[in-house]
C-alpha positions in Angstrom: -9.6 20.7 275.3 -8.2 17.9 273.1 -5.4 16.9 275.6 -8.0 16.6 278.4 -10.3 14.6 276.1 -7.4 12.3 275.3 -6.8 11.5 278.9 -10.5 11.2 279.9 -11.9 9.4 276.9 -11.3 5.7 277.7 -12.2 5.7 281.4 -15.3 7.9 280.9 -16.4 5.8 277.9 -16.1 2.5 279.7 -17.3 3.4 283.2 -19.8 5.9 282.0 -21.6 3.4 279.8 -21.3 0.7 282.3 -23.0 2.9 284.9 -25.8 3.7 282.4 -26.1 0.0 281.7 -26.3 -1.0 285.4 -29.0 1.7 285.9 -30.9 0.6 282.8 -30.8 -3.1 283.8 -32.1 -2.3 287.3 -35.1 -0.4 285.8 -35.8 -1.8 282.4 -35.6 -5.1 280.4 -32.1 -6.1 279.2 -32.9 -5.4 275.6 -32.6 -1.7 276.3 -28.8 -2.3 276.3 -29.0 -2.6 272.5 -29.9 1.1 272.3 -27.0 2.0 274.6 -24.6 0.0 272.5 -25.7 1.8 269.3 -25.1 5.1 271.1 -21.6 3.9 272.2 -20.8 3.0 268.6 -21.9 6.4 267.3 -19.8 8.2 270.0 -16.9 6.0 269.2 -17.0 7.1 265.5 -17.4 10.7 266.5 -14.4 10.6 268.9 -12.2 8.9 266.2 -13.2 11.6 263.7 -12.3 14.4 266.2 -9.1 13.1 267.7 -7.7 10.2 265.5 -4.5 8.3 266.4 -3.8 7.7 262.7 -6.0 9.9 260.4 -5.6 7.4 257.5 -7.3 4.7 259.6 -10.5 6.7 259.4 -10.5 6.3 255.6 -12.4 3.2 254.4 -10.6 0.6 252.4 -13.7 -1.0 250.9 -14.3 -2.6 254.3 -17.2 -0.8 255.9 -19.9 -3.1 254.5 -17.8 -6.2 255.5 -17.1 -4.9 259.0 -20.8 -4.0 259.4 -21.9 -7.4 258.4 -19.5 -9.1 260.8 -20.6 -6.8 263.6 -24.3 -7.2 262.9 -24.2 -11.0 262.6 -22.0 -11.5 265.6 -24.1 -9.2 267.8 -27.2 -11.1 266.7 -25.5 -14.3 267.8 -24.7 -12.6 271.1 -28.3 -11.7 271.6 -29.5 -15.2 270.7 -26.9 -16.6 273.2 -28.2 -14.4 276.0 -31.8 -15.2 275.2 -31.0 -18.9 275.3 -29.7 -18.7 278.9 -33.1 -19.6 280.5 -33.4 -22.6 278.2 -29.8 -23.8 278.8 -30.3 -23.5 282.5 -32.9 -26.3 282.3 -30.5 -28.8 280.9 -27.0 -27.6 282.0 -26.5 -28.5 285.6 -25.1 -25.7 287.7 -23.5 -25.6 291.1 -25.9 -22.9 292.3 -23.0 -20.9 293.8 -23.6 -17.7 292.0 -23.6 -14.8 294.6 -27.1 -13.5 293.9 -27.0 -11.5 297.1 -24.1 -9.4 295.9 -24.8 -5.9 294.5 -25.2 -6.0 290.7 -21.9 -4.1 290.0 -20.0 -6.7 292.0 -21.7 -9.6 290.2 -20.7 -7.9 286.9 -17.1 -7.5 288.0 -17.0 -11.2 289.0 -18.4 -12.2 285.6 -15.9 -10.0 283.8 -12.9 -11.4 285.7 -13.9 -15.0 285.0 -14.9 -14.4 281.3 -11.7 -12.4 280.8 -9.5 -15.3 281.9 -11.3 -17.8 279.6 -11.4 -15.5 276.6 -7.8 -14.5 277.0 -6.6 -18.1 277.3 -8.5 -19.1 274.2 -7.1 -16.1 272.4 -3.6 -17.1 273.3 -4.3 -20.7 272.1 -5.7 -19.3 268.9 -2.2 -18.1 268.1 -0.7 -21.5 268.9 -3.1 -24.0 267.4 -3.5 -24.1 263.6 -7.2 -24.9 263.4 -8.0 -22.0 265.8 -5.6 -19.6 264.0 -7.4 -20.2 260.7 -10.6 -18.9 262.2 -8.9 -16.1 264.2 -6.9 -14.9 261.2 -10.1 -13.2 259.9 -9.8 -10.7 262.8 -6.1 -10.2 262.2 -6.6 -9.4 258.5 -7.7 -5.8 259.3 -5.3 -3.2 257.9 -6.6 -0.3 259.8 -7.8 -0.1 263.4 -11.0 1.6 264.4 -13.5 0.7 267.0 -16.0 -1.1 264.9 -13.5 -3.8 263.7 -13.3 -5.0 267.2 -16.5 -6.8 266.4 -15.1 -8.2 263.2 -14.6 -11.9 263.9 -15.4 -15.2 262.2 -18.6 -16.3 263.9 -17.2 -19.8 264.7 -14.3 -18.2 266.5 -16.5 -15.8 268.4 -18.6 -18.8 269.5 -15.5 -20.7 270.7 -14.3 -17.6 272.6 -17.7 -17.1 274.1 -17.9 -20.7 275.3 -14.5 -20.4 276.9 -15.5 -17.3 278.7 -19.1 -18.1 279.7 -19.2 -21.8 280.4 -17.8 -21.5 283.9 -20.3 -18.7 284.6 -23.2 -20.7 283.4 -22.1 -23.6 285.5 -22.1 -21.3 288.5 -25.6 -20.2 287.7 -25.0 -16.7 286.3 -28.4 -14.9 286.0 -29.7 -13.4 282.7 -29.3 -9.7 283.6 -25.6 -10.3 284.5 -25.1 -12.1 281.2 -26.6 -9.2 279.3 -24.4 -6.7 281.1 -21.3 -8.9 280.5 -22.0 -9.0 276.7 -22.5 -5.2 276.8 -19.2 -4.7 278.7 -17.3 -6.9 276.2 -18.7 -4.9 273.3 -17.6 -1.6 274.9 -14.1 -3.1 275.6 -13.8 -4.2 272.0 -14.6 -0.7 270.8 -11.9 0.7 273.1 -9.4 -1.9 272.3 -9.5 -1.2 268.5 -10.3 2.5 268.8 -8.5 5.0 266.5 -8.8 7.7 269.2 -5.5 9.2 270.2 -6.2 8.4 273.8 -3.7 8.8 276.6 -3.9 6.2 279.4 -0.6 6.6 281.3 -0.2 4.0 284.1 -3.6 2.5 283.3 -1.9 0.7 280.5 -0.6 -1.7 283.2 -4.2 -2.6 284.1 -6.6 -2.1 281.1 -6.0 -3.6 277.6 -7.2 -0.5 275.8 -6.1 0.6 272.3 -2.6 1.9 273.2 -1.9 -1.6 274.5 -3.8 -3.8 272.1 -2.6 -2.1 268.9 0.7 -4.0 269.1 -1.2 -7.2 269.0 -2.2 -6.4 265.4 1.3 -6.0 264.1 1.9 -7.8 260.8 5.4 -8.9 261.8 4.9 -12.6 262.5 5.5 -13.7 266.1 6.2 -10.1 267.1 2.4 -9.7 267.3 2.0 -12.5 269.7 1.6 -10.0 272.6 -1.1 -8.3 274.6 -3.7 -11.1 274.3 -5.9 -9.9 277.2 -9.5 -8.8 276.6 -10.0 -6.6 279.7 -7.0 -6.8 282.1 -3.3 -6.7 281.3 -2.2 -8.8 284.3 -3.2 -11.9 282.3 -0.4 -11.0 279.8 2.1 -10.5 282.6 1.2 -14.0 283.9 1.6 -15.4 280.3 4.8 -13.5 279.7 3.3 -11.8 276.7 3.0 -8.2 277.9 4.6 -5.6 275.5 4.8 -1.9 275.2 6.7 0.5 272.9 6.8 4.1 272.1 6.7 3.1 268.4 3.9 4.9 266.6 2.0 2.2 264.5 1.0 3.4 261.1 -0.8 2.4 258.0 1.8 -0.2 256.9 2.2 -2.0 260.2 -1.1 -4.0 260.5 -2.5 -7.1 259.0 -1.1 -10.6 258.4 2.4 -10.1 257.1 2.7 -13.6 255.6 -0.6 -13.2 253.8 -0.9 -9.7 252.4 -3.6 -10.9 250.0 -5.9 -12.3 252.6 -9.6 -12.1 251.3 -11.4 -8.9 252.2 -14.9 -9.8 251.2 -17.3 -10.9 254.0 -18.4 -14.3 252.4 -14.8 -15.0 251.3 -13.6 -14.5 254.9 -16.2 -17.0 256.2 -15.0 -19.6 253.8 -11.2 -18.9 253.9 -10.5 -20.9 257.2 -11.6 -24.1 255.4 -9.5 -23.5 252.3 -5.9 -24.6 251.7 -3.6 -22.1 253.3 -0.5 -20.6 251.7 1.9 -18.4 253.6 4.8 -16.3 252.6 7.6 -14.9 254.8 6.6 -12.3 257.4 8.4 -9.0 257.1 10.9 -8.2 259.7 9.7 -6.1 262.6 11.1 -2.5 262.8 13.6 -1.9 265.6 11.0 -0.4 268.0 8.7 -3.4 267.7 11.1 -6.2 268.5 10.7 -7.9 271.8 13.9 -8.1 273.8 
């Protein structure tokens, strides 16, 4: 049972919830997606408890309240952003080229592809430009990976990534239901990217940036972690030359910011940290199996 679950978990989780979301959006107001997201989070926790990749990552390190506050506040910002779309449409000129006549699943796929490119590029730049890295470092300070900390981001950095991903869509005239579905899809993907489920994805790792791919992005070994930036699709990393895979089993001592082991862990302290003077030590050397050739 467990081996079958390991292979089916990621595709059933993503595509099953997306199918439910598409049906819900077609028959009910978009805010019903919030209830679906809560269900997805609960199932994510249950799956991690039943089949963990690293059992110790299921043990809190005084971070549950912090991660919960990050997730709550950031998801509220997402809801506000979605609700504001009708207002922004009145003063943001759009080209009126959105394919409203397409079936809703195809409209969502288009939105995901465009947003994925923008978010991935901004993510890449956040590892190259110091002002962006200061904000993004909050997300990289995690020392255990489980689904919920995919929503742990500095709100300013989340806003910047959201603008990078959605501005082209708004200019195209993306409708409100598609925007709500896109936000829901991103939340699902973040749960899968940071999941502590011991999932098996085989050749799908060349297409989808799920946890077996994204975990390597959270290595604490300096530039060794500048890999696998994509949000949804791995082909962006192949184009950027940043795709990486290894059979190395990441453990409790492999994550975080190696040059800053004392990065603040408190929620309010993390909001302030990007604006404080930064001090960095030397990053530890990557183990043999985590070095890029």
